[in-house]
C-alpha positions in Angstrom: 0.1 0.1 -0.4 1.5 3.6 -1.5 1.1 6.5 1.1 0.8 10.1 0.0 2.7 12.7 2.3 1.0 16.1 2.9 2.9 18.6 3.4 3.3 22.3 4.4 6.7 24.2 6.1 6.8 27.9 7.6 10.5 29.8 8.6 10.7 32.6 11.1 13.8 34.8 12.2 13.0 33.0 15.5 14.2 34.8 19.3 17.8 34.8 19.0 19.9 37.6 17.4 20.1 37.0 13.8 19.3 40.1 11.5 18.3 37.6 8.8 17.0 34.4 8.1 19.4 31.6 7.1 17.0 28.9 6.8 16.6 27.0 3.9 13.9 24.4 3.3 12.2 22.6 0.6 9.1 20.2 0.7 7.4 18.4 -1.9 5.7 14.9 -1.8 8.6 13.3 -2.2 10.8 15.3 -0.2 11.7 17.4 3.0 14.6 19.6 3.6 15.5 21.4 6.4 19.3 23.6 6.3 20.0 25.7 9.4 22.5 28.1 8.4 25.0 29.1 11.0 24.5 31.8 13.1 27.5 34.3 13.7 29.1 32.2 10.8 29.4 34.6 7.3 27.1 33.7 5.0 25.2 31.1 6.1 22.3 31.7 4.4 24.4 30.8 1.3 25.4 27.6 2.5 22.0 26.1 3.8 20.5 27.7 0.7 23.3 25.8 -1.6 23.1 22.4 0.2 18.6 22.5 -0.3 19.5 23.0 -4.1 21.8 20.3 -4.6 19.0 18.3 -2.8 16.2 19.6 -4.9 17.6 18.1 -8.3 16.7 14.6 -6.7 12.9 15.0 -6.1 10.7 13.5 -8.3 13.1 10.1 -8.2 12.4 7.6 -6.1 14.2 4.6 -4.6 14.0 2.4 -1.4 14.8 3.9 2.0 19.0 2.5 1.9 19.3 4.0 -2.0 17.3 7.1 -1.1 19.8 8.2 2.5 22.4 7.3 -0.1 21.5 9.3 -2.6 21.3 12.2 -0.4 24.6 11.7 1.1 26.1 12.0 -2.4 24.4 14.9 -3.0 25.1 17.1 0.1 28.8 15.8 -0.5 28.5 17.5 -3.7 27.2 20.7 -2.2 29.8 20.9 0.7 32.5 20.5 -2.1 30.8 23.5 -3.5 30.9 25.7 -0.3 34.3 24.9 -0.1 34.9 26.2 -3.5 32.9 29.1 -2.5 35.0 30.0 0.5 38.2 29.6 -1.2 36.9 31.9 -4.2 35.7 34.7 -1.5 37.6 34.8 1.6 34.8 37.1 3.5 32.5 33.5 3.0 35.6 31.4 5.1 33.8 30.2 8.1 30.0 29.8 6.3 28.4 26.5 7.5 24.6 24.8 8.0 23.4 22.0 9.3 21.2 19.5 7.4 18.0 16.9 8.2 16.3 15.7 5.6 14.2 12.8 3.8 12.6 11.4 0.3 9.8 9.3 0.8 8.4 6.7 -1.5 5.4 6.0 -0.6 6.5 3.3 1.8 8.8 4.1 3.8 11.7 7.0 4.6 15.5 7.7 3.8 16.8 10.1 6.4 20.1 11.9 6.0 21.1 14.3 9.3 23.9 16.8 10.5 23.6 18.9 13.3 21.5 20.2 15.5 18.1 20.4 13.8 15.7 17.7 14.6 13.3 15.3 13.0 10.3 13.8 15.1 7.6 11.1 14.6 3.8 11.4 15.9 2.4 8.1 15.6 -0.2 7.0 17.9 -0.5 9.7 20.0 3.5 9.3 20.6 6.3 11.8 19.9 9.4 10.4 19.6 12.6 12.1 18.4 13.8 10.3 15.5 17.4 12.2 14.4 20.6 12.4 17.5 21.7 15.8 17.9 25.4 16.5 17.1 26.1 18.5 19.9 28.4 19.1 23.1 25.7 18.1 25.4 24.3 15.4 23.3 27.8 13.5 23.7 28.1 14.2 27.5 24.6 12.3 27.2 25.5 9.7 25.8 28.2 8.8 27.5 26.4 9.3 31.0 28.0 12.3 32.2 24.8 14.6 32.1 21.0 14.2 32.6 18.9 14.6 29.8 17.0 16.8 31.6 19.8 19.0 32.4 20.4 19.9 28.8 18.3 22.7 27.9 20.3 24.8 30.9 23.8 23.4 30.4 26.1 26.2 29.2 27.3 25.0 26.3 23.7 23.1 25.0 24.6 25.5 22.0 27.8 23.9 20.4 27.4 22.2 17.9 30.5 19.3 16.4 28.7 18.4 13.2 27.7 20.8 10.5 28.6 21.1 6.6 31.6 23.5 6.6 33.3 23.1 3.6 35.4 20.2 5.1 34.9 16.0 5.3 31.9 15.3 7.5 30.0 11.6 8.3 26.2 12.3 8.3 23.7 9.5 10.0 21.4 7.7 7.5 18.9 6.2 8.2 15.6 4.5 7.3 12.1 4.6 8.5 9.2 2.9 7.4 6.0 4.5 8.0 2.4 4.1 8.7 -1.2 6.1 7.7 -1.8 8.6 9.7 2.0 9.4 10.7 3.0 13.2 11.2 7.2 13.6 10.8 8.1 17.6 11.6 11.6 19.4 10.9 12.8 21.9 13.3 15.6 23.8 14.9 16.2 22.6 17.9 17.4 25.9 19.6 15.6 28.8 17.9 16.6 30.7 21.1 20.0 30.8 20.0 23.2 30.8 17.9 24.4 27.7 16.9 28.6 27.7 18.2 30.7 25.3 15.8 33.0 23.2 17.9 35.4 20.1 17.7 34.7 16.9 19.8 
């Protein structure tokens, strides 16, 4: 049985100190993409739109979830190379970057790709669960058992992300997800009240 995806998208500046919207997004019956240009970095809006434009070229294709995730990864690798080329050509864009959460849908399952701290959620049978894992310093502390999940929001380094597309090599998380009629998928920026800071673990 094939399932149809109905979709909507919305973006705004949020509650942080950004003076321009650095987010880029794309939504269609086959694809959802959210890229959050990193605040405080030059040309974050350019970085996010570059990645989204590369992924949009895949729209309309139909693969199994594993192959869809691989195609997303290959497209983002190309986009990441373009970011490096832009920074080499224009010193003012050095340091630009973006997070990414994206999926392709074939009517039965989702192929997912994720880097950074934007989040994907699945609502099924009244239960909301996160389907992505934050690439953040505080999440690494939680994973290591050094920080309780309830203390993440008050941690002084909650905005420190460990992975983003910045023109340098980065390995995304690839996943597949079976869907059911009535499922709801939500992609959001995880920390809209603060600018992201890129760090290295």
